[in-house]
C-alpha positions as CSV (number, residue, x, y, z in Angstrom):
1,M,0.0,0.0,0.0
2,P,1.4,3.4,-0.9
3,T,2.3,5.8,1.9
4,R,-0.5,8.1,2.9
5,P,-0.5,11.9,2.8
6,D,0.7,13.5,6.0
7,Y,-1.7,13.4,9.0
8,S,-2.7,16.4,11.1
9,L,-5.3,17.3,13.7
10,L,-7.9,20.0,14.1
11,E,-8.9,20.9,17.6
12,L,-11.9,22.9,19.0
13,A,-10.9,22.4,22.7
14,S,-14.4,20.8,23.1
15,V,-15.7,21.0,26.7
16,R,-17.3,17.8,28.1
17,E,-20.6,18.5,29.9
18,G,-19.6,19.3,33.5
19,D,-15.9,19.8,32.9
20,S,-14.1,23.1,33.4
21,V,-12.2,25.0,30.6
22,G,-9.0,24.3,32.6
23,T,-9.6,20.6,32.5
24,T,-10.5,20.8,28.8
25,L,-7.3,22.6,27.9
26,A,-5.2,20.2,29.9
27,N,-6.8,17.3,27.9
28,S,-6.0,19.2,24.6
29,V,-2.3,19.5,25.7
30,A,-2.1,15.7,26.4
31,Y,-3.8,15.1,23.0
32,A,-1.3,17.3,21.2
33,Q,1.6,15.7,22.9
34,H,0.4,12.2,22.0
35,A,-0.1,13.3,18.4
36,E,3.4,14.6,18.3
37,A,4.8,11.4,19.7
38,L,3.0,9.5,16.9
39,G,4.5,11.8,14.1
40,F,1.4,13.9,13.2
41,Q,2.4,16.9,11.2
42,R,0.2,19.7,12.6
43,F,-2.1,20.6,15.4
44,W,-4.5,23.4,14.5
45,L,-7.0,25.2,16.6
46,A,-10.2,26.7,15.3
47,E,-11.6,30.1,16.2
48,H,-15.3,30.0,17.4
49,H,-17.1,32.6,19.5
50,N,-20.2,32.5,21.8
51,M,-20.5,28.7,21.6
52,E,-20.9,27.0,24.9
53,G,-18.9,23.8,24.7
54,I,-16.1,25.2,22.5
55,S,-13.2,26.9,24.3
56,S,-10.8,27.8,21.4
57,S,-12.0,31.4,20.9
58,A,-8.7,33.0,22.0
59,T,-7.0,31.0,19.3
60,S,-3.5,32.6,19.3
61,V,-3.3,32.2,23.1
62,L,-4.0,28.5,22.8
63,I,-1.5,28.1,19.9
64,G,1.2,29.5,22.2
65,H,0.1,27.3,25.0
66,I,0.2,24.1,22.9
67,A,3.4,25.1,21.2
68,G,5.0,25.6,24.6
69,K,4.0,22.2,25.8
70,T,5.3,20.4,22.6
71,N,8.6,20.3,20.8
72,Q,8.3,19.6,17.1
73,I,4.7,19.4,15.9
74,R,3.6,22.5,13.9
75,V,0.9,24.4,15.7
76,G,-1.5,26.9,14.0
77,S,-4.9,28.2,13.4
78,G,-7.6,26.3,11.5
79,G,-8.4,29.0,11.3
80,V,-8.3,32.6,12.4
81,M,-11.5,34.2,11.1
82,L,-9.9,37.3,9.5
83,P,-13.1,39.4,9.3
84,N,-13.0,39.5,13.1
85,H,-9.6,41.1,13.4
86,P,-7.4,43.9,12.0
87,P,-4.6,42.3,10.0
88,L,-2.0,44.2,12.0
89,V,-3.1,42.6,15.3
90,I,-2.9,39.1,13.7
91,A,0.5,39.9,12.2
92,E,1.8,40.9,15.7
93,Q,0.3,37.9,17.4
94,F,1.6,35.4,14.9
95,G,4.9,37.2,14.5
96,T,5.3,36.9,18.3
97,L,4.4,33.2,18.2
98,E,6.9,32.6,15.3
99,S,9.6,34.4,17.3
100,L,8.9,32.1,20.3
101,Y,8.6,28.9,18.4
102,P,10.6,29.3,15.2
103,G,9.5,27.2,12.2
104,R,6.5,25.7,14.0
105,I,3.7,28.2,13.5
106,D,1.0,28.2,10.8
107,L,-1.6,30.9,10.1
108,G,-4.7,29.4,8.5
109,L,-7.3,32.1,7.5
110,G,-11.0,31.9,7.0
111,R,-13.4,34.5,5.8
112,A,-16.5,33.4,7.9
113,P,-17.0,35.0,11.4
114,G,-17.1,31.6,13.1
115,T,-20.2,32.6,15.1
116,D,-23.7,33.9,14.9
117,P,-24.6,37.3,13.3
118,V,-25.1,39.2,16.6
119,T,-21.7,38.0,17.9
120,A,-20.1,38.7,14.6
121,Q,-21.2,42.3,14.8
122,A,-19.8,42.6,18.3
123,L,-16.4,41.3,17.0
124,R,-16.2,43.1,13.7
125,R,-14.2,46.3,13.4
126,D,-15.6,49.2,11.4
127,G,-18.5,47.1,10.1
128,L,-16.2,45.3,7.6
129,G,-16.9,41.7,6.8
130,A,-16.0,38.9,4.4
131,E,-16.0,41.3,1.4
132,Q,-12.7,42.7,2.7
133,F,-11.0,39.3,2.9
134,P,-8.8,39.4,-0.2
135,E,-7.4,42.8,0.8
136,D,-6.9,41.7,4.4
137,V,-5.0,38.6,3.2
138,A,-2.7,40.8,1.1
139,R,-2.2,43.2,4.0
140,L,-1.2,40.3,6.3
141,Q,1.3,39.0,3.7
142,E,2.8,42.4,3.5
143,L,3.0,42.8,7.3
144,L,4.6,39.4,7.7
145,G,7.1,40.0,4.8
146,P,10.3,42.0,4.8
147,L,10.2,45.6,5.8
148,H,10.4,48.1,3.0
149,P,12.0,51.6,3.1
150,G,9.4,54.2,4.2
151,Q,6.9,51.6,5.4
152,A,4.6,53.5,7.7
153,V,2.9,50.6,9.5
154,K,5.0,47.7,10.7
155,A,4.2,44.6,12.6
156,I,6.7,44.4,15.4
157,P,7.1,41.5,16.1
158,G,5.9,40.1,12.7
159,A,7.8,41.8,10.0
160,G,10.2,39.4,8.2
161,T,8.9,36.3,10.0
162,E,7.1,35.0,6.8
163,V,4.7,32.9,8.9
164,P,3.1,30.5,6.4
165,I,-0.4,31.6,5.4
166,W,-3.0,29.1,4.5
167,L,-6.4,29.8,3.1
168,L,-9.3,27.7,4.4
169,G,-12.7,27.3,2.9
170,S,-15.9,25.3,2.5
171,S,-16.8,26.7,-1.0
172,L,-15.0,27.5,-4.2
173,Y,-14.2,31.1,-3.3
174,S,-11.1,30.5,-1.1
175,A,-10.0,27.8,-3.5
176,Q,-9.9,30.3,-6.3
177,L,-8.2,32.9,-4.1
178,A,-5.6,30.5,-2.8
179,A,-4.8,29.4,-6.3
180,M,-4.5,33.0,-7.6
181,R,-2.2,34.0,-4.6
182,G,-0.1,30.8,-4.8
183,L,-0.9,29.8,-1.2
184,P,-1.6,26.4,0.4
185,Y,-5.3,25.5,0.7
186,A,-7.4,23.5,3.2
187,F,-11.0,22.4,2.5
188,A,-13.4,22.0,5.5
189,G,-14.7,18.6,4.6
190,H,-15.3,17.9,8.3
191,F,-18.5,20.1,8.3
192,A,-19.1,21.1,4.6
193,P,-18.3,18.0,2.5
194,R,-20.5,18.7,-0.5
195,L,-18.0,20.7,-2.7
196,Y,-14.7,19.1,-1.6
197,R,-13.9,17.4,-4.9
198,E,-14.7,20.5,-7.0
199,A,-12.9,23.0,-4.7
200,L,-9.7,20.9,-4.7
201,R,-9.9,20.5,-8.4
202,V,-10.4,24.3,-8.9
203,Y,-7.5,25.0,-6.6
204,R,-5.1,22.7,-8.5
205,D,-6.3,23.6,-12.0
206,N,-5.8,27.4,-11.4
207,F,-2.8,27.4,-9.1
208,Q,-0.2,30.1,-9.9
209,P,3.2,29.6,-8.4
210,S,4.4,32.2,-5.9
211,E,7.6,33.1,-4.0
212,R,6.3,30.9,-1.1
213,L,4.9,27.9,-3.0
214,D,6.0,26.6,-6.4
215,R,3.3,23.9,-6.7
216,P,-0.2,23.5,-5.2
217,Y,-0.5,22.1,-1.7
218,A,-3.9,20.9,-0.6
219,M,-5.3,19.7,2.7
220,L,-8.6,18.0,3.3
221,A,-10.2,18.0,6.8
222,V,-12.4,15.0,7.6
223,P,-14.1,13.7,10.7
224,A,-13.0,10.3,12.1
225,V,-13.9,7.9,14.9
226,P,-11.0,5.4,15.1
227,A,-11.7,2.6,17.5
228,D,-10.8,-1.0,18.2
229,S,-13.8,-2.3,16.4
230,M,-16.6,-1.0,14.1
231,S,-19.2,-1.6,16.8
232,E,-17.2,0.5,19.3
233,A,-16.7,3.2,16.7
234,K,-20.5,3.4,16.0
235,F,-21.1,3.7,19.7
236,L,-18.4,6.4,20.2
237,A,-19.7,8.3,17.2
238,T,-23.0,9.1,19.0
239,T,-21.1,11.8,20.9
240,S,-20.5,13.7,17.6
241,Y,-24.0,13.0,16.5
242,Q,-25.4,14.6,19.6
243,R,-23.1,17.7,19.2
244,I,-24.1,18.3,15.6
245,L,-27.8,17.8,16.5
246,S,-27.3,20.5,19.2
247,L,-25.7,22.8,16.7
248,F,-28.7,22.4,14.3
249,R,-31.1,23.1,17.2
250,G,-29.2,26.2,18.4
251,Q,-28.3,24.5,21.7
252,P,-25.1,24.5,23.7
253,L,-22.4,22.2,22.2
254,W,-21.2,20.4,25.3
255,M,-19.6,17.0,24.6
256,R,-22.0,14.4,25.9
257,P,-21.3,10.7,26.6
258,P,-22.0,8.2,23.9
259,V,-25.3,6.4,23.9
260,E,-26.4,2.9,22.8
261,S,-28.9,4.4,20.3
262,M,-29.9,7.8,18.9
263,N,-33.5,6.6,18.5
264,G,-35.7,9.1,20.3
265,L,-33.0,11.7,20.3
266,W,-33.5,12.8,16.7
267,N,-36.2,12.6,14.1
268,A,-35.8,11.3,10.6
269,G,-35.1,14.7,9.1
270,E,-32.5,15.6,11.8
271,K,-30.8,12.2,11.3
272,A,-30.5,12.8,7.6
273,S,-29.1,16.3,8.2
274,V,-26.5,15.1,10.7
275,Q,-25.4,12.3,8.4
276,D,-25.1,14.7,5.5
277,F,-23.0,17.1,7.7
278,L,-20.7,14.1,8.5
279,S,-20.8,12.4,5.2
280,L,-17.0,12.2,5.0
281,Q,-16.7,10.7,8.5
282,M,-14.5,7.6,8.8
283,M,-14.9,5.1,11.5
284,G,-13.8,1.6,12.7
285,D,-10.6,-0.2,13.3
286,A,-7.4,0.2,11.3
287,N,-8.5,-2.2,8.6
288,D,-11.9,-0.4,8.2
289,L,-10.1,3.0,8.1
290,N,-7.7,1.7,5.5
291,R,-10.5,0.8,3.2
292,Q,-12.3,4.1,3.7
293,L,-9.1,6.0,3.1
294,D,-8.4,4.1,-0.1
295,N,-11.9,5.0,-1.3
296,L,-11.4,8.7,-0.4
297,L,-8.0,9.1,-1.9
298,A,-8.9,7.3,-5.1
299,G,-11.2,10.2,-6.0
300,V,-9.2,13.2,-4.9
301,E,-5.6,14.4,-4.8
302,V,-4.5,15.8,-1.5
303,D,-1.1,16.4,0.1
304,E,-2.3,16.2,3.7
305,L,-5.3,15.0,5.7
306,M,-6.5,16.8,8.8
307,F,-8.7,14.8,11.1
308,T,-11.3,16.0,13.6
309,I,-11.9,13.4,16.3
310,D,-14.9,14.0,18.6
311,I,-14.6,11.3,21.3
312,Y,-16.0,11.8,24.8
313,D,-13.3,10.1,26.9
314,P,-9.9,11.7,26.6
315,A,-8.1,8.3,27.0
316,H,-10.2,6.8,24.2
317,R,-9.5,9.9,22.1
318,R,-5.7,9.4,22.5
319,R,-6.2,5.7,21.7
320,A,-7.9,6.7,18.5
321,L,-4.7,8.4,17.4
322,D,-2.8,5.2,17.9
323,I,-5.3,3.4,15.6
324,L,-5.2,6.2,13.1
325,A,-1.4,6.2,13.0
326,Q,-1.5,2.5,12.0
327,T,-3.0,3.5,8.7
328,R,-0.1,5.9,7.7
329,T,1.9,3.3,5.8
């Protein structure tokens, strides 16, 4: 079997019902350390706001915390929702992180707010939104690049650090922009799987080499529930089903224990919506995962896979990484 693409992880610092944020973040550290020991490439954290059950809102702070508790694994944002922030602030934050942890920091950028409209309005500066995204990306590239004579606004720290910028997306827009700018691209198949093939194809077909990247580099994020058996995986997966159901219902997103059956917890329409949301989800033991990965990779060209693993028990979640790592070669 050919070697798989590199494996990475996306983390929301999900809070188990009844746990504290402190306990949650300690579990995230242990999860990242285990991933590093297994040779995972990256550990990214996603920016979300006003969502009970997700504690990764101060994304750059958590990146620094995780980077400080690990030694080699790349740590970054998956992503920073750029409409929420002035580019100068992000350049300073990630320039500082790169100065503290040289060669280990990634800056993934999204153009959605990562929250509801009311909270987005509370976060947004000067009423600017996603329409400003291409200009903000260009500004960030300039601020993280070399200083120029007469440059009036400088990111200090930040200037000259050349922190790698990724564009993230769940539609064709960011695929086209990443291709045009010659930037690496990540598709959010873990929650918006419908367009993943088309977006990745658009990115590769339209890629224009840049100073930072001479060929396209694409990542696909997918949900996974690795376990010691398919029956155990199906049981553990009910935690993610309950969370997505809560998302659709506008309820808090606490991680809840798995259940023997979802019958009575959702109706037929909700079940179909959750399954559509998670249509790229992989589950089972290493042999099951190998078959599912073969099927996925037969239909799409990616350089890296980024997994989201929503498992209630932290020890089971780390065990899931052991199982997933068995499928790398």
